[in-house]
N, C-alpha and C positions, 0 to 999 in steps of 0.2 A: 495496562492500557485502558483507557475510557475514552468514550465519545469526546471530541472537543481536542484531544491531545495532538500536539504537533509531532509527527513521528517521521523517522527515516525507514524507507523500504526499498525493496527490490521487486520488480514485477515487469515480466516480458511485455504485457499488455499496455503497460504506460508508454512504451517505446513509440506507439503510434503518433505521439504528440512531438516526437524528436524531429529536428531537422538536420539532415535527412532522416526519414522514419527508421526507427531501431537503431541509431547510431550510438546511444548511450547504453544499450543493454548491458547489464551485469553491474552497473554503478548504482551507487546509493541515490534515491530521489527523495525529496521532501514534500509530505502531504498531510492533510487534516484527517484525523480518523474520524469516521462517520459513525462506526459501530462494529460490533462482532456478530457473526451468524453463530446461531446456536449449534452445538455439535450434532444435535439430532437432526438438523436440516440438511447438513452436507456430511460427506464423508471425512472432511478434513476441517480443521480450526482455521477459519478464514476472517479476513478483516476488510470492511468497506473503507475506500479511502478517496477524498476529494483532491484531485491533482490536475491542475492546469485546465480546469473547467470541465472535468469529466470525472465519472466515478470509476474507479479500478478496484479489482478485487485481488488480494495478496494473502499467500499464506501467513499464518500468524508468525511462524518461525523466521520469516524474512523481514519482520518489522520490530522496531524498537522506539521507545519513546525518547525524544531528544531531550537531554540534559539529565536522564537517570543513569546511574552507574551500574 
């Protein structure tokens, strides 16, 4: 995964944009990957994602690039 990739992801924090809030938790969402955090900066491998006008953070295990097998 690289910055600028279109990815599908799961993230509870993105649920605040749902109507009603958090109604789509557990479902795949589509967003634009902004970058990855260095493993030294956080205890987990996380990804920054632009989604519906906000930046959300998701574990990299919950993300995959759209179109890759």
